[in-house]
N, C-alpha and C positions, 0 to 999 in steps of 0.2 A: 171716037164717041167721047162727048164731053161730060165729066163726072160735076153734079152739082153737090157741092158741099153743104149738108144739111146742119141747121143753126142746133146746138145744145139746148136739150129744154131745162129748164131751171133744175129739176131734180137729176140731170145728168151732170150740172155743174157742181154739186154739191160734193164735200171732200167726205168720202164716206169713211175713209181710214178712221178719221178723228169721231164719226159716228158711230163704229163699232165699237172704239175703245170705251167709248161713254155708254155705250150699252153693256158691254161686260162688266163695269165697274158698278152700274145699277145693280145688275143680277147678282154680282159676288156681294155686294153690299148688303142687299136685301135678305142672302142666305145668313149672312152672321147676325142680321139685324133680328131675323126669325129665331136665329140660334138664341139671341140673350133675351127676346120677348117676344111673344106672339102677337101680344095686343099692340105694341109699339109697331111692328112689321105691318099689322092691318090698317093702322091708321097712317102710316107712310105710305101704302098702296095707294090710297085716296091721292096723296099729292104728287106720287109719280104720275097717275093718270091725268091729274090736272097739269102737271106742267108738258106732258104729252098734247094737251089741247093748246096749251099756251105756244108752242112750237108752230102750230098751224096758224095762230092769229100772228105770231112775227113774221112768217113769209107771205103775209098778206101785204104789209108793208114795204115799200120800196126804201133803199138806203137814204134819199134825200128827206125823207120823213124823220128817219133817226138822226140826222144832222139838225134840222129846223126846228124840232120838238124838243131838243136837248136840253136848252136854257130853261122853258116851262116846267119840264120834268124836275130839273135840279132844285127850282125853288119851290116846287110841291113837294120833295122830301123832305127841305129845308121846313118846310110848314108842319109835316108828320114828325119831323125830330125835335120841333119844338113843342108842339101839342102833346106828345107822349108827357110831357113834363106834369100836365094838367088833365089829361084824360087816360094815361097809360094805367096799367095794373103792374104792380109789384110785385115780381116774381123772382124768387131767390136772392132777393136784397138789391135787386136792380129795376128801376122803374123803366123798362125800356119795350114795353109790348102793348099792343092794342088787342082786347080781346073782344070778340063778336060771338056770344055765346059759345059754341065748342069749337070753334075758331079762334086763334091765336096767331098774331101776327109782328114781327120785327121791323120797323121802319128803316133801322140801320141797314138790313139787306137789301131794300130798295135803294137805299143811298150810294150802294158800292155800284149800280148799274149807271144811276144817274150822273157819278161824279166821273165815271168812264167815259160816259157820252159826253159832257160838258168840256172837259179835257180836249177829249179828241177834237170836237168841233172848233175850241177856241185855238188849239194850234196848228188846225189845218186850213187857216184862213189864207187867202193870196199874198196877203202883205205881211206874213208871217216874218219873213226872212229880215224885214225892214226892223219889226220890233221884237225880235224872237226871245231876247233876254229877258224884257218887261213882261211879255207874256208867259214865259216860263216861270216869273214870281207870281205874275197874277194866278197861275194854275197852283201854285204851294199854297199860296191863301185860299184856293177854293178846296182845297183837299183839308187844311187845316180846319175850317168852319164845320164842315159835319163831323170830322173825328172829336172837336172839343164837346159838341152838343151831344155824341155818344158817348164820351169818357165822362161826364157829369150826371150820366142818367143813373146809377154809374156803371158803365161796362167797356173798362179797359181794354179786354181782349179784342172786341169789336172794334174798337180804338187804333189799335194796334196795325189792323189788318191794312189801313189806310195807307201806312207807309210803304206799302207796294206801290202805289202811286210815283214814288218818289225815283223806283228805278225803270218806271215808263220815262218820266219827265229826264232822266239821265239819258237814257237812249235817246231823246229828243234834243240832247246839248247841254243838260243841266251840268254844270260845274262839277267835276271830281271832289274839288274840296269842300263843297256844299254836303256831299255826300257822307264825305269822311268826318265832318264837323257833325252832323248829326249822330254818327257812330260814336263819336268822343261824347257827346253829352249821355248817351245811352250808358256807358260804359263809365262815368263818373257818377252816373246817378246811383247805378249799381254799388260801386265803391263805397259812395258815402254811407252807404247804410252799414256798414260792416267796418270801416276805415276811418280814424279821427279826420276832421275837416281841415284841422291845421298840417297833419301830414299831407293830404292831396294838396292842398293849395301851395306848400314850398315844394312841392314836385311840379305843379305848373308852372311856378315863378322859375325854376332852375331850369326846365326845359325849353321855356320861351325866352330866356336870358341867353341860353347856348344857341337856339335858333337865330336870335337876333344877332348876335357877334358872329356867328359863322356866315351868315348874309350878308353882312357888312362888306362894302365894296371898298371903302378907303377908310382911312383913321378919322374922319369926321362924320359924326351921329346926323343923321337924317332926322330932324324934327317930326316929318310925317309918320314916319316908320315907328319911331319911338311911341309917340300917341296911339298909333294902331295896335303894337303891341302891349300898349298900358289899357288900352278898352279891352282887349282879350282877357287880359288877366283879370281885370276886375270883373267882367261879366261871367267868367267861367267860376273864380271866388265866389260871387254872389250865388251862383248857380249851386255850388257844392253845398254853401251852407243852407240853403233855403231847401234841398232835395229832401233831407229828411223829416223837416217839418211837414213839404208836401205830402210825404210817404204816410205819415200821421194822421193828418188830417183830413185829407182827401180820399184814402182809400179805405174802404172798408175793411174792419178785421180778417173778415176770410180772406180777402186780396191781399193782405199783408202778409199773412200766414201761408199762402201760396208761394210768395216770394221768399219768406224766410227760410221754408223747408229745403230752398237749394243750398243752403249754409249750413245745413245739418245733416245729419244720419237718419232718413226715415226708419232704419231697422232699431234706432235706440229704443229702448222701452218707455223712453219720456216722451217720443214723438209717435211712436208706431200705432196708438190707438186714438189720436187726434190728428194732427195736421199731416202727419205721414202716413196715414191709414190707406187713403187713395194710391198714392205712390208705392207704395210695399208692395200691396196685391196687384198692381198693375205690371210690376216688374216680376214677379212671382209667376201670374198667368203667362206671360210673354217666354219665360225661361223654363218654365215647366212644359211648354209644348216641345221643345228641344228640337230635333231636326226635322220631321215628318209631322208631327205634331199628334195630337189625342184622337183626333178623327172628327167630324163634323157632329155637332150637337153632343160632344162626349167629353168636353171640357167642364172639370170639377169646379173649377174656381167660376166658370162662368154659370154653370147650372146653379150654384151656390149662392150666387149674385152676391159674392164679395166685393167686388170694385162695385162702387156708386157711380153712377151715371155712366157705366159702361155703353149704353145705346148710344151715347151722345159724345161725349169728348174722348171716352176710352174705349172704343170700338176696335181700335187697332190691336189690344191686347187679346180681343177675342180671336184674331185672325191669328197671333202669334200662337197663342194654346191650343187653338183645334187644327190648325194647318201649319203649325211649326215654321222653323227658319225658310223652309222652302217655300211654303205659301205666301209668307212674309216678303220674301225678296222677289217674287214672281209680282206681287200687288204693288211693291216699290219702282220696280221695273215698269209695268203698265203705268204708274202714273208718269214716270220719268219721259214715258214714250208720248204719252198723252200732251205733257207741257211742251216737249220738244216739236210735236208737231203744231201746237197754237203758233211757236215763236215763228217756224218756218212758214206755217201759212201766212203770218204778220209781216213777215219779212217780203214776202212776193207780191204783196199789195202793190196796185198801182195808184190806189186812192190814198193819200196821207191819212185820212180820217178814219180808214178800215185799219190802218198799219197802226196809228196809235192806240185803237180801240184793243186790236187783238193782243197786243202786247199787256194793256193793263189786265185783260181777262188772264193770260198767261201768268202774270203777275201776283194775281189774287188767289188763284187756286195754288201756284208755287208756295206763296207765304202760310196760305192755310196748311199745305200738306206738309211743310218744313216745321211749322211751330208745333202741330199737331202730334207730330212724331217724335219731337223732342220734348212735349209734355209727357207722353205716356213712358218715357225713357227716363225722366229726369233730367233733362238738359234744360229745361224751360219751364217754369212755372203754369201752374194749372190755371187758364185764362179763359176758359169757355171757347177755344178756336175748334170748329167741328173738322172732320175728313172730308173735303167734298164728294158729294155724291155716295156716301158711305155711312155717315153717321145720320142719326135719328132728327128730325129737325123738318117741318114742312117749309117754313118759309126761306130757310138758307137753301135747302135743295132746291126749290123754285128759281131762286134768285142765281143758282149756280146755272140753272139749266137756260134761263133767259140770258143770262150774259155769254154763255157759249152760244147759242142758237142765232143770237143777233150777230154775233162774228161770223158765224157760218153762211148766215145770208148776205152779209158784206162780200164774205169770201166767194159766193156764187157769182153774186153781180160780178165781181171785178173779173173772176174768169170768163164771164159773158162776154164782158166788153174787150178782152184778150182775143177774141177768136175773130 
């Protein structure tokens, strides 16, 4: 008897493992949000239902539509990012919101989706191998444009998230030297806030001089190499001198305070009632949960609302207080499984567009996850980075859902093409 192999339906090609983890995080996140604020949880439920409806819309489009409309979508989000300077509403010191009656929306969330799509489309062209290096640097430029517009709103937190795309470009062949150079600039920026510029410049000069002589292959000095090292020295020196000025002039007072507290002791009486207040009670809430936690809705610090913005940036300290070390570790494990699954699905994509987009999604979620947990534990300044699918925020929850399910849609099409 001849058996006819039945083609799988679109639903059967969906990776249900990642969908189940997504549902778990929504459910667990909603429970913790409800514990912090019933009113916020009620509003979040509306966005969750709207996101579910958006999933249905996402699956109506074919993968080819996401490719060919990516350029128009990217230009549209740039238009929104520029428009927010003129039509946006100032909330918490940042003019980064459009407000329509009871609904507020951040175009920066939309730009994460559009930037992921445009980079994926650009680097998946047929002739990409011939001009790969050029296209990679064009992609860097496409990342910088929206991130600068967001930075000057000012919303430095959302702007930093765009650094996640550098990891995507590294996967596609961007030089490790470029990545290390960016990390060096970040280190020098932070160091220049507390160390004399002259000391840093002397260290830069000494290190470059040492590298130059160690790499010199003969006793003759190559003028091109000398000019290159001289250029690097001048650029880094100017960067170090300008960084404190940039810090003072372009970052608002509360942004400066959030960075400065990393160099201070938030338990000191001088800081505990002002810039160290959030961090102090965040650490206290997490530590007070001990091993098994105080129990659901029994967190005294949570119920007393001692931690400002606990429903958004500091939602993780609710987990630490009410679910303890065990609950926190379980949540972290689920996030790591979730991100790992996205990377696994990305790597198996036959279509380059789907692979690049998948890595972009995984990297965005990873950077949000890593920075948010670092913030609540005092390892990173508080810069308004939410915990994906967990923190309160309609536009952020919606954008994460759309990012994830566009990729799931691409993966389902990829699996269908392999049958």
